[in-house]
C-alpha positions as CSV (number, residue, x, y, z in Angstrom):
1,M,0.0,0.0,0.0
2,K,2.9,2.4,0.9
3,N,4.5,1.6,-2.5
4,K,1.3,2.4,-4.3
5,L,0.9,5.7,-2.4
6,G,4.5,6.6,-3.2
7,S,4.0,5.7,-6.8
8,H,0.9,7.9,-7.1
9,K,2.7,10.8,-5.4
10,F,5.6,10.5,-7.8
11,A,3.2,10.4,-10.8
12,E,1.4,13.4,-9.5
13,R,4.6,15.4,-9.2
14,N,5.4,14.5,-12.8
15,L,2.0,15.7,-13.9
16,V,2.5,19.0,-12.1
17,I,5.8,19.4,-13.9
18,I,4.2,18.6,-17.3
19,L,1.4,21.1,-16.6
20,A,3.9,23.8,-15.7
21,V,5.9,23.1,-18.9
22,F,2.7,23.4,-21.0
23,F,1.7,26.6,-19.2
24,V,5.1,28.3,-19.7
25,F,5.4,27.1,-23.3
26,L,2.0,28.5,-24.2
27,S,2.7,31.7,-22.4
28,I,5.7,32.2,-24.6
29,V,4.4,31.1,-28.0
30,S,0.8,32.6,-27.7
31,P,0.3,36.3,-26.9
32,T,-3.3,35.6,-26.0
33,F,-2.8,32.7,-23.7
34,L,-2.3,34.8,-20.5
35,R,-5.2,37.2,-21.3
36,I,-7.8,37.3,-18.6
37,N,-10.7,36.3,-20.9
38,N,-8.7,33.2,-22.1
39,L,-7.7,32.2,-18.6
40,Y,-11.4,32.4,-17.5
41,N,-12.5,30.3,-20.5
42,L,-9.7,27.8,-19.7
43,V,-11.0,27.5,-16.1
44,R,-14.6,27.0,-17.3
45,Q,-13.5,24.4,-19.8
46,T,-11.4,22.6,-17.3
47,A,-14.2,22.6,-14.7
48,I,-16.7,20.9,-17.1
49,I,-14.2,18.3,-18.3
50,G,-13.1,17.9,-14.7
51,V,-16.6,17.1,-13.4
52,V,-17.1,14.5,-16.0
53,S,-13.7,13.0,-15.4
54,I,-14.3,12.6,-11.7
55,G,-17.4,10.5,-12.5
56,M,-15.4,8.4,-14.9
57,T,-12.7,8.0,-12.2
58,F,-15.2,6.2,-9.9
59,V,-16.0,3.8,-12.7
60,I,-12.4,3.1,-13.8
61,F,-11.5,2.5,-10.1
62,T,-13.7,-0.6,-10.3
63,G,-12.2,-1.8,-13.6
64,G,-15.2,-0.6,-15.6
65,I,-15.6,2.1,-18.3
66,D,-18.4,4.5,-19.1
67,L,-18.7,5.5,-22.8
68,S,-22.0,7.2,-22.3
69,V,-20.9,10.3,-20.3
70,G,-20.9,12.6,-23.3
71,S,-24.4,11.6,-24.4
72,V,-25.7,11.9,-20.8
73,L,-24.1,15.4,-20.7
74,G,-26.0,16.3,-23.9
75,F,-29.2,14.8,-22.4
76,A,-28.9,17.0,-19.4
77,S,-28.3,20.1,-21.6
78,I,-31.5,19.5,-23.6
79,T,-33.8,18.3,-20.8
80,S,-32.9,21.1,-18.4
81,S,-33.3,23.7,-21.2
82,M,-36.7,22.3,-22.3
83,M,-38.0,22.4,-18.8
84,M,-36.9,25.9,-18.1
85,V,-38.1,27.2,-21.5
86,K,-41.5,25.7,-20.8
87,G,-41.7,27.7,-17.6
88,M,-40.4,25.4,-14.9
89,P,-38.3,27.3,-12.2
90,I,-34.6,26.9,-12.4
91,F,-33.9,24.8,-9.3
92,P,-36.7,22.2,-9.9
93,A,-35.5,21.9,-13.6
94,I,-31.9,21.3,-12.4
95,L,-33.1,18.8,-9.8
96,F,-35.2,16.8,-12.2
97,T,-32.4,16.8,-14.7
98,M,-30.0,15.4,-12.2
99,I,-32.5,12.7,-11.2
100,F,-33.0,11.7,-14.8
101,C,-29.3,11.4,-15.4
102,A,-28.8,9.4,-12.3
103,V,-31.4,7.0,-13.5
104,L,-29.6,6.6,-16.8
105,G,-26.5,5.7,-14.8
106,L,-28.4,3.2,-12.7
107,V,-29.7,1.6,-15.8
108,N,-26.1,1.2,-17.0
109,G,-25.3,-0.5,-13.6
110,I,-28.3,-2.8,-13.8
111,I,-27.4,-3.9,-17.4
112,I,-23.8,-4.5,-16.4
113,Q,-24.5,-6.3,-13.1
114,D,-27.7,-8.1,-13.6
115,G,-27.6,-8.4,-17.4
116,Q,-24.0,-9.5,-17.3
117,V,-23.3,-7.2,-20.3
118,P,-19.6,-6.0,-20.5
119,P,-19.4,-2.3,-19.5
120,F,-18.0,-1.3,-22.9
121,I,-21.1,-2.7,-24.7
122,A,-23.6,-1.6,-22.1
123,T,-22.4,2.0,-22.0
124,L,-21.9,2.1,-25.8
125,G,-25.6,1.2,-26.1
126,M,-26.4,4.0,-23.7
127,L,-24.2,6.4,-25.6
128,T,-26.2,5.7,-28.8
129,G,-29.6,5.6,-27.1
130,A,-29.2,8.7,-25.0
131,R,-27.9,10.7,-28.0
132,G,-30.8,9.5,-30.1
133,A,-33.2,10.6,-27.3
134,V,-31.6,14.0,-27.3
135,M,-32.0,14.4,-31.0
136,L,-35.6,13.3,-30.8
137,L,-36.5,15.6,-27.9
138,S,-34.9,18.6,-29.5
139,D,-35.7,17.8,-33.1
140,A,-31.9,18.2,-33.5
141,R,-32.2,21.9,-32.8
142,M,-30.6,24.3,-30.4
143,I,-32.9,25.4,-27.5
144,A,-32.7,29.2,-26.8
145,G,-34.5,31.5,-24.5
146,L,-33.2,30.2,-21.2
147,P,-33.8,32.3,-18.0
148,R,-31.3,35.1,-17.6
149,N,-30.4,34.1,-14.0
150,F,-29.4,30.7,-15.2
151,T,-27.3,31.8,-18.1
152,Q,-25.5,34.5,-16.0
153,F,-24.4,31.9,-13.4
154,A,-21.4,30.7,-15.6
155,Q,-20.3,34.3,-16.1
156,I,-20.1,35.2,-12.4
157,T,-16.7,35.4,-10.8
158,I,-16.1,34.8,-7.1
159,L,-12.9,35.8,-5.5
160,G,-11.5,36.4,-9.0
161,L,-12.4,32.9,-10.2
162,P,-15.3,31.8,-12.4
163,S,-18.2,30.3,-10.5
164,L,-17.9,26.9,-12.4
165,F,-14.5,26.5,-10.6
166,F,-16.2,26.5,-7.2
167,V,-18.8,23.9,-8.3
168,W,-15.9,21.7,-9.5
169,L,-14.0,22.3,-6.2
170,L,-17.0,21.2,-4.2
171,I,-17.3,18.0,-6.2
172,I,-13.5,17.4,-5.8
173,I,-13.7,17.8,-2.0
174,I,-16.7,15.4,-1.8
175,S,-15.0,12.9,-4.0
176,V,-11.7,13.0,-2.0
177,I,-13.7,12.5,1.2
178,I,-15.5,9.5,-0.3
179,T,-12.4,7.8,-1.7
180,K,-10.1,8.5,1.3
181,M,-12.3,8.5,4.4
182,T,-15.3,6.2,3.8
183,V,-15.9,2.5,3.8
184,F,-17.6,2.9,0.4
185,G,-14.4,4.4,-1.0
186,R,-12.2,1.6,0.3
187,N,-14.7,-0.9,-1.1
188,I,-14.4,0.6,-4.6
189,Y,-10.6,0.1,-4.6
190,A,-11.0,-3.4,-3.2
191,F,-13.5,-4.3,-5.8
192,G,-11.3,-3.0,-8.6
193,S,-8.2,-4.8,-7.3
194,N,-9.9,-8.2,-7.0
195,S,-13.7,-8.4,-7.4
196,E,-13.9,-12.0,-6.4
197,A,-11.9,-11.5,-3.2
198,A,-14.0,-8.4,-2.4
199,R,-17.2,-10.4,-2.9
200,L,-15.9,-13.2,-0.6
201,S,-15.1,-10.5,2.1
202,G,-18.7,-9.4,2.0
203,I,-18.6,-6.4,-0.4
204,S,-21.7,-6.2,-2.5
205,S,-20.7,-6.1,-6.2
206,R,-24.3,-5.0,-7.0
207,A,-24.1,-2.0,-4.7
208,I,-20.7,-1.0,-6.0
209,T,-21.6,-1.3,-9.7
210,Y,-24.9,0.5,-9.3
211,S,-23.3,3.3,-7.3
212,V,-20.3,4.1,-9.5
213,Y,-22.3,4.2,-12.7
214,T,-25.0,6.3,-11.0
215,I,-22.3,8.7,-9.8
216,S,-20.7,8.9,-13.2
217,A,-24.0,9.8,-14.9
218,L,-25.0,12.2,-12.2
219,L,-21.8,14.1,-12.5
220,S,-22.1,14.1,-16.3
221,G,-25.6,15.6,-15.8
222,I,-24.1,18.3,-13.6
223,A,-21.5,19.0,-16.2
224,G,-24.2,19.3,-18.8
225,I,-26.1,21.9,-16.7
226,L,-22.9,23.9,-16.3
227,M,-22.2,23.8,-20.0
228,T,-25.7,24.9,-20.8
229,S,-25.3,27.9,-18.5
230,R,-22.0,28.7,-20.1
231,L,-23.3,28.5,-23.7
232,S,-26.7,30.1,-22.8
233,N,-28.4,27.4,-24.9
234,G,-29.4,23.8,-24.9
235,I,-27.1,22.1,-27.5
236,P,-28.1,18.7,-28.8
237,T,-24.5,17.8,-29.7
238,A,-23.1,19.0,-26.4
239,G,-20.7,16.5,-24.9
240,T,-19.8,14.8,-28.1
241,G,-16.4,13.2,-27.7
242,Y,-16.3,14.0,-23.9
243,E,-16.0,10.3,-23.2
244,L,-12.5,10.4,-24.8
245,N,-11.5,13.5,-22.8
246,A,-12.7,11.9,-19.6
247,I,-10.9,8.6,-20.1
248,A,-7.8,10.5,-21.1
249,A,-7.9,12.6,-18.0
250,V,-8.2,9.6,-15.7
251,V,-5.5,7.4,-17.3
252,V,-3.1,10.3,-17.8
253,G,-3.8,11.1,-14.2
254,G,-2.4,7.6,-13.3
255,A,-5.4,5.4,-12.8
256,S,-5.2,1.9,-14.0
257,M,-7.8,0.7,-16.6
258,T,-7.9,-2.6,-14.8
259,G,-9.1,-1.0,-11.6
260,G,-8.0,-0.7,-8.0
261,S,-5.6,2.2,-8.5
262,G,-5.6,5.9,-9.0
263,T,-6.4,9.1,-7.2
264,I,-8.9,12.0,-7.5
265,L,-5.9,14.4,-7.5
266,G,-4.3,12.5,-10.4
267,T,-7.6,12.9,-12.4
268,I,-7.7,16.6,-11.6
269,L,-4.2,17.1,-13.0
270,G,-5.0,14.9,-16.0
271,A,-8.2,17.0,-16.7
272,M,-6.1,20.2,-16.5
273,I,-3.6,18.8,-19.0
274,I,-6.3,17.8,-21.4
275,A,-8.0,21.1,-21.1
276,I,-4.8,23.2,-21.5
277,L,-3.8,21.0,-24.5
278,G,-7.2,21.8,-26.2
279,N,-7.1,25.5,-25.3
280,G,-3.5,25.9,-26.4
281,G,-4.1,24.0,-29.6
282,N,-7.0,26.3,-30.5
283,L,-5.0,29.4,-29.8
284,L,-2.1,28.2,-32.0
285,G,-4.5,27.2,-34.8
286,V,-3.8,23.4,-34.5
287,N,-6.2,21.3,-36.5
288,P,-8.7,19.8,-34.0
289,F,-8.3,16.4,-35.6
290,V,-4.6,16.6,-34.8
291,L,-5.6,17.3,-31.1
292,N,-7.8,14.1,-31.2
293,I,-4.8,12.1,-32.4
294,I,-2.6,13.5,-29.6
295,T,-5.3,12.7,-27.0
296,G,-5.5,9.1,-28.4
297,V,-1.8,8.7,-28.2
298,L,-1.8,10.0,-24.6
299,I,-4.4,7.4,-23.7
300,V,-2.5,4.5,-25.3
301,A,0.9,5.6,-23.9
302,S,-0.6,5.9,-20.4
303,V,-2.1,2.5,-20.5
304,M,1.1,1.0,-21.9
305,I,3.1,2.6,-19.0
306,D,0.6,1.2,-16.5
307,Q,0.9,-2.3,-18.1
308,K,4.7,-2.3,-18.0
309,K,4.6,-1.3,-14.3
310,K,2.4,-4.3,-13.6
311,A,4.3,-6.8,-15.7
312,P,6.5,-9.2,-13.7
313,K,10.2,-8.5,-13.9
314,K,12.1,-11.1,-15.9
């Protein structure tokens, strides 16, 4: 356990160094990078990616994967927008959206646990189904006319930082408490390390599976609400490709795809690297498809490094 802890701390230090190098490099090559408006946009982008990535972290801790996070984010954007445009007050609309998204995550968990469907296939089905529902509900059109109080939230700054940062910070604190200080958090790691041993020790695989996929979808829903406030519209294509960014943030952050390893702090640093990579690429005029290639390479390289660490020494 001490070796794992030391390994994570070493990896996190390396991520901080990489992040600092990226920041300094972009500060030098891009005259607009350090402008206040860009830094605010970077924080907002990072917060949204970060919230989704934390949800993905819980799933990957168990050795699973959730490909539906982007579609659930889009589902939250459209459902919350539709309810508010039709006259529902802001807070009930947000609450119902979060409940709907949590239910989608629970459905993923039921399909995986009770239907014995591999997580990749189950969440791929949810990805397709949820996105289809979004397009059907919105008629594939953007939803405008949202309440001013709602759209202004993402533009507010508190203590010099965008409000979205503080939502992300609250989720980070809660997630760290769960993973570090609760029995449920320890059970997630145990289940990911060895599901059969965990089951024999009395840990409910059903409870763990249901919970982590529900958490993942719930946080994706929150991210969808934040994005909707930021863009001031319900966007049917919102969240497209976010599953790639979330997985990249988690594995770059040092979590193992086989489960039982990783930290919330690692994911936070990974999300910051992915966000700053995208922001810097846009400022420098890098083709977005090239950025996708770079993200894909980061995922593969991170998994390869993790596999080599686990391979028995010859």
